[in-house]
C-alpha positions as CSV (number, residue, x, y, z in Angstrom):
1,M,110.3,143.5,50.3
2,K,113.2,142.3,52.3
3,L,111.7,143.7,55.5
4,T,108.4,142.0,54.7
5,S,110.2,138.7,54.3
6,I,111.9,139.1,57.7
7,V,108.6,139.9,59.4
8,L,107.0,136.9,57.8
9,A,109.8,134.6,58.9
10,A,109.6,135.9,62.4
11,A,105.8,135.3,62.5
12,L,106.2,131.7,61.3
13,A,108.7,131.1,64.1
14,L,106.1,131.9,66.8
15,P,104.4,129.0,68.6
16,G,101.2,128.0,66.7
17,A,102.0,130.3,63.8
18,A,102.4,127.3,61.5
19,F,98.8,126.5,61.9
20,A,97.5,130.1,61.7
21,Q,96.5,130.1,58.0
22,A,94.7,126.7,57.9
23,C,93.4,126.0,61.4
24,E,93.1,127.3,64.9
25,G,93.0,125.9,68.4
26,G,91.6,122.5,69.3
27,A,88.3,120.8,70.0
28,Y,87.4,118.5,72.9
29,L,84.6,116.0,73.0
30,N,84.6,115.7,76.8
31,P,84.2,112.1,77.9
32,Q,82.5,113.3,81.0
33,L,79.6,114.6,79.0
34,F,78.7,111.0,78.3
35,R,78.8,110.2,82.0
36,G,76.8,113.3,83.0
37,E,79.4,114.9,85.2
38,A,78.8,118.3,86.7
39,A,79.9,121.4,84.8
40,H,82.7,122.3,87.2
41,Q,84.2,118.8,86.7
42,I,84.1,119.3,82.9
43,T,86.0,122.6,83.3
44,I,88.7,120.7,85.3
45,A,89.0,118.1,82.5
46,E,89.6,120.9,80.0
47,Q,92.4,122.4,82.1
48,E,94.0,119.0,82.4
49,L,93.9,118.4,78.7
50,R,95.4,121.8,78.0
51,G,98.2,121.2,80.5
52,F,99.0,117.8,79.0
53,L,99.2,119.1,75.4
54,A,101.3,122.1,76.4
55,G,104.5,120.4,75.3
56,S,103.1,118.9,72.0
57,G,103.6,122.0,69.8
58,L,99.8,122.0,69.1
59,P,97.9,125.2,69.9
60,T,96.0,124.8,73.1
61,Q,94.0,128.1,72.9
62,P,91.3,128.5,72.1
63,L,89.8,125.1,73.2
64,Y,86.3,124.6,71.9
65,P,83.9,122.1,73.5
66,I,82.1,120.0,71.0
67,K,79.2,117.5,71.3
68,R,78.7,116.0,67.9
69,I,80.4,115.7,64.5
70,D,78.5,118.7,63.1
71,D,80.6,120.9,65.5
72,V,83.7,119.7,63.6
73,T,82.5,119.6,60.0
74,A,80.3,122.8,59.9
75,S,81.6,125.3,57.5
76,G,81.9,129.1,58.0
77,R,84.8,129.0,60.5
78,A,88.4,128.1,60.6
79,P,88.8,124.3,61.3
80,Y,90.3,123.1,64.5
81,C,94.0,122.1,64.4
82,W,93.1,119.0,66.4
83,I,90.3,117.2,68.2
84,Y,90.3,114.9,71.2
85,A,87.4,112.6,70.6
86,N,86.1,109.0,70.2
87,V,86.6,106.9,67.0
88,L,83.2,107.8,65.6
89,V,83.9,111.6,65.6
90,G,87.5,111.1,64.6
91,A,86.6,108.9,61.6
92,L,83.9,111.3,60.4
93,S,86.0,114.4,60.8
94,G,88.5,113.6,58.1
95,Y,91.3,114.3,60.5
96,K,94.4,112.1,60.8
97,P,94.5,109.7,63.8
98,V,97.6,110.7,65.8
99,A,97.2,108.6,69.0
100,V,94.3,106.3,69.8
101,N,93.7,104.5,73.1
102,L,93.2,100.9,72.0
103,E,91.8,99.9,75.4
104,P,88.7,97.8,74.6
105,V,85.2,99.3,75.2
106,H,82.4,96.8,75.6
107,P,79.0,98.2,74.5
108,A,75.7,96.6,75.3
109,V,72.0,97.3,75.2
110,L,70.2,97.4,78.5
111,A,66.7,96.2,77.4
112,I,63.6,96.9,79.5
113,T,61.6,93.9,78.6
114,Q,58.4,92.1,79.7
115,V,56.8,92.3,83.1
116,V,57.6,89.3,85.4
117,P,54.9,89.4,88.1
118,S,56.8,87.0,90.4
119,A,60.0,89.0,90.3
120,P,61.0,91.4,93.0
121,A,60.5,95.1,92.3
122,D,63.4,96.9,90.6
123,A,65.4,93.7,90.2
124,P,69.0,94.1,88.9
125,P,69.7,93.4,85.3
126,V,70.4,89.8,84.1
127,A,72.9,88.9,81.4
128,L,71.4,87.6,78.1
129,G,73.7,84.6,78.3
130,S,72.2,83.5,81.6
131,L,68.8,82.9,80.0
132,P,67.8,79.6,78.3
133,A,68.7,79.5,74.6
134,A,65.1,79.8,73.4
135,E,64.5,82.8,75.6
136,Q,67.7,84.4,74.4
137,K,66.5,84.0,70.8
138,A,63.1,85.6,71.7
139,V,64.8,88.5,73.5
140,L,67.0,89.3,70.5
141,E,64.1,89.0,68.0
142,H,61.9,91.3,70.1
143,L,64.7,93.8,70.5
144,Q,65.1,94.0,66.8
145,R,61.6,95.2,66.6
146,S,62.0,97.7,69.4
147,R,63.3,101.3,69.9
148,C,66.6,102.0,71.7
149,M,68.1,105.2,72.9
150,G,71.8,106.2,72.9
151,T,74.0,109.2,73.4
152,A,74.5,111.1,70.2
153,S,78.1,110.8,68.9
154,G,78.7,107.9,71.4
155,I,80.4,104.8,70.0
156,E,78.1,102.6,72.0
157,A,75.1,103.9,70.1
158,A,77.0,103.7,66.8
159,I,78.0,100.0,67.4
160,V,74.5,99.0,68.4
161,K,73.1,100.7,65.3
162,N,75.8,99.2,63.1
163,E,74.9,95.7,64.3
164,G,71.2,96.2,64.0
165,L,70.4,95.1,67.5
166,C,67.4,97.5,67.7
167,A,64.8,98.5,65.1
168,Y,66.3,102.0,65.4
169,V,68.4,104.0,67.8
170,E,67.1,107.4,68.9
171,E,70.1,109.7,69.6
172,V,70.0,111.8,72.8
173,A,72.3,114.8,73.0
174,P,75.0,114.5,75.7
175,Q,74.3,116.8,78.6
176,A,76.1,117.8,81.8
177,A,74.7,116.3,84.9
178,V,72.5,113.8,83.0
179,G,74.5,110.9,81.6
180,Q,73.5,107.2,81.6
181,Q,71.1,107.5,84.5
182,G,69.3,110.2,82.5
183,L,69.1,107.8,79.5
184,I,67.5,105.1,81.5
185,A,65.1,107.6,83.1
186,K,64.0,108.7,79.6
187,A,63.7,105.2,78.4
188,A,61.7,104.1,81.5
189,F,59.2,106.9,81.0
190,A,58.7,105.8,77.3
191,W,58.4,102.1,78.2
192,E,55.0,100.5,77.9
193,E,54.0,96.9,78.8
194,G,53.6,95.9,75.2
195,S,56.5,98.0,73.9
196,W,60.1,97.2,74.9
197,I,62.8,99.8,74.9
198,G,66.5,99.7,75.4
199,I,69.5,102.0,76.0
200,S,72.9,101.6,74.4
201,T,75.6,101.9,77.0
202,R,78.7,100.1,78.3
203,Q,78.4,96.7,79.8
204,D,79.9,97.7,83.1
205,L,77.5,100.7,83.4
206,A,74.5,98.6,82.4
207,Q,75.2,96.3,85.4
208,Q,74.9,99.3,87.7
209,L,71.6,100.6,86.4
210,S,68.1,99.9,87.6
211,T,64.5,101.2,87.5
212,Q,64.5,102.0,91.2
213,G,63.1,105.5,91.8
214,L,62.3,106.2,88.1
215,A,59.0,107.8,87.0
216,A,56.9,105.7,84.6
217,R,53.6,105.7,82.9
218,S,52.8,102.4,84.6
219,E,53.9,101.0,88.0
220,K,54.4,97.7,86.1
221,L,57.8,99.1,85.0
222,H,59.3,98.2,88.3
223,K,58.4,94.5,87.6
224,A,59.9,94.6,84.1
225,R,63.0,92.5,83.6
226,L,66.2,94.2,82.6
227,V,68.4,92.2,80.2
228,I,71.9,93.1,79.2
229,V,72.5,92.3,75.5
230,P,76.2,92.7,74.6
231,T,77.3,93.7,71.1
232,K,79.5,91.4,69.1
233,A,82.0,94.1,68.4
234,T,84.1,96.0,70.9
235,G,85.1,99.6,70.5
236,V,88.2,101.5,71.6
237,G,88.8,104.6,73.6
238,F,89.3,108.2,72.8
239,G,92.2,109.6,70.8
240,L,93.8,112.7,69.3
241,Y,93.2,113.5,65.6
242,A,95.1,116.2,63.7
243,H,94.0,118.5,60.9
244,P,95.8,117.8,57.6
245,S,97.6,121.2,57.8
246,V,99.5,120.2,61.0
247,N,103.1,119.5,60.2
248,E,104.5,116.0,60.5
249,A,107.1,117.0,63.2
250,T,104.3,118.1,65.5
251,V,102.3,115.0,64.8
252,R,105.2,112.8,65.7
253,K,105.9,114.8,68.9
254,T,102.3,114.6,69.9
255,A,102.1,110.9,69.2
256,A,105.2,110.3,71.3
257,L,103.6,112.3,74.2
258,F,100.6,110.0,74.3
259,R,102.6,106.8,73.8
260,D,105.0,107.7,76.7
261,L,102.1,108.3,79.1
262,T,102.3,105.6,81.7
263,A,101.2,107.0,85.1
264,P,98.7,109.8,84.6
265,S,97.2,111.7,87.5
266,K,93.6,110.8,88.3
267,P,92.3,114.1,86.9
268,L,94.2,113.6,83.7
269,A,93.0,110.0,83.4
270,V,89.5,111.2,83.7
271,A,90.0,113.9,81.2
272,L,91.4,111.4,78.6
273,D,88.9,108.7,79.6
274,L,91.5,106.2,80.5
275,G,90.8,102.8,82.1
276,P,93.3,100.6,83.9
277,R,94.7,99.1,80.7
278,F,95.0,102.1,78.4
279,N,97.3,101.8,75.4
280,F,97.9,104.7,73.0
281,A,99.1,103.8,69.6
282,S,99.3,105.4,66.1
283,P,97.2,103.2,63.9
284,S,98.0,102.7,60.2
285,P,95.4,103.8,57.7
286,E,94.3,100.2,57.2
287,Q,94.1,99.6,61.0
288,F,92.1,102.8,61.5
289,D,89.7,101.8,58.7
290,K,88.9,98.6,60.6
291,L,88.3,100.6,63.8
292,A,86.0,103.0,61.9
293,A,84.1,100.2,60.3
294,T,83.2,98.9,63.8
295,V,81.2,102.1,64.4
296,G,79.6,102.1,61.0
297,V,82.0,104.4,59.1
298,R,83.2,102.9,55.9
299,K,85.0,104.3,52.9
């Protein structure tokens, strides 16, 4: 019995052994999937994340790629010890928020609206606020009767759905080498002159999109006006969430690792989805409930 106790104590002293019974490895909702980056860039991001977390005390092997909340909550396997994901997946997972990037994310719907015969072909999008008040009202009312598309598990689609900007939001699975341009291509092909359609995205990305070169059922698509409709709420960035079995000392160490990050390399910034004003913090339960409510997750 004494020998067994010694062996057990030695096993618990090994790195990651404290998590062995309740959880294993980590999971990564790669931000680049939402942008449609190539597979080799996704691999680089995974390497960067592993390297960054090496000093946290969390197990970095195996690292599982995930695409939606079902990948976290599915039964029949040991749970992940941690996930790096957006607020939507983090809130639905039941994991504890350790460090969340509070940098604002500004979602919008890029609406493909009515044909404007006098407009130039493939004109750039216009902001809703640039239109006359009566026209703004008409656009919003029509959009509420229209279909929108958004990336599954993306906070942009979740906020658009939560605010009821569209009649419903069709979720499209994130896929390497597709991204936002793939979303507008799918929407453009589904558009009909009497049936508007929109995509949920970020405001800055919406400004860069157009119908140029897109296949359509009707050539009139290229005369359709694109309108950027911002959401009322803003989201926040990605963060790290820990399984309840992870000990508090490791949680504190990991939180400090993120809070102390000030000048990441470009590859690491891409892997963590950091903008120029990133700010990692450890939200209180009440603060996190408010963040979760923004994407439609309420207790």
